[in-house]
Each structure stands twice: as structure tokens, then as C-alpha cells.
C-alpha positions in Angstrom: 204.0 279.0 -28.6 203.3 280.7 -25.3 199.7 280.9 -24.2 198.0 282.6 -21.2 194.7 281.5 -19.6 192.8 283.3 -16.8 190.8 280.2 -16.0 191.2 276.4 -16.0 190.9 274.7 -19.4 188.6 271.9 -20.4 190.5 268.6 -20.9 190.1 268.7 -24.7 191.5 272.3 -24.9 194.4 271.6 -22.6 195.3 268.4 -24.4 195.5 270.3 -27.7 197.9 272.8 -26.2 200.0 270.1 -24.6 200.2 268.1 -27.8 201.4 271.2 -29.6 204.2 271.5 -26.9 203.0 275.0 -25.9 204.0 276.7 -22.7 200.9 277.7 -20.8 200.6 280.4 -18.1 197.5 280.2 -15.9 197.0 283.5 -14.1 194.6 284.5 -11.4 192.7 283.3 -8.3 190.6 280.7 -10.1 193.4 278.3 -10.9 195.0 275.8 -8.5 198.4 274.3 -8.8 197.2 270.9 -7.6 194.3 270.8 -10.0 196.5 271.8 -13.0 199.1 269.2 -12.0 196.4 266.4 -11.7 194.9 267.4 -15.0 198.3 267.3 -16.8 198.9 263.9 -15.2 195.5 262.6 -16.1 195.9 263.6 -19.7 199.1 261.5 -19.9 201.6 264.4 -20.1 203.0 264.2 -16.5 206.5 263.2 -17.6 206.6 265.6 -20.5 205.7 268.8 -18.6 206.8 270.6 -15.5 204.1 272.4 -13.6 205.2 275.1 -11.2 203.8 278.2 -9.5 204.9 281.6 -8.5 202.8 283.2 -5.8 202.4 286.9 -5.2 200.9 289.0 -2.4 197.8 289.6 -4.6 196.0 286.3 -5.4 195.1 287.6 -8.8 198.8 287.8 -9.7 199.4 284.1 -8.9 200.9 282.3 -12.0 201.0 278.6 -12.7 203.5 277.6 -15.4 203.1 274.5 -17.5 206.3 274.0 -19.6 207.5 271.2 -21.8 210.5 269.4 -20.1 212.8 270.0 -23.1 212.6 273.8 -22.9 212.2 274.0 -19.1 215.9 273.1 -18.4 
């Protein structure tokens, strides 16, 4: 399933999404690529997910993608 979040998630909420092998898009100024990467690693999913970002001129359009490795290829 594909999910979109406009703010960082609590560990328990993100863990649930990662365990379900969801693709998550974090959109907006309030999310940081480094913070999301660290959170995914800390939760033990670092080797199972690819975290990437696409930046736009407007900070509110910045998008961080968290995708399972098996569908990211």
C-alpha cells in the first residue's frame, strides 16, 4: 500500500507501516531526509528499505520516499 504523511511519524506508527511493506511518502517542510533515514535504521529496517528524497524549489513540495527494496528496483 502507498501512504502519504505530511509530518514525521512516531516510531510505533512507522514500524507498523514498515512491517506491512508499505511505500511511504513524507511531504513538506517538517520532514528531514536524515531524520527519516535514522529512524528507519533505528527500527531495524535499514537493509529492507531505500530512503530517498526529491527536492523542489518550494520547500513544501519536498518529498521523501521510503520504499521496500524488493519493489524499489
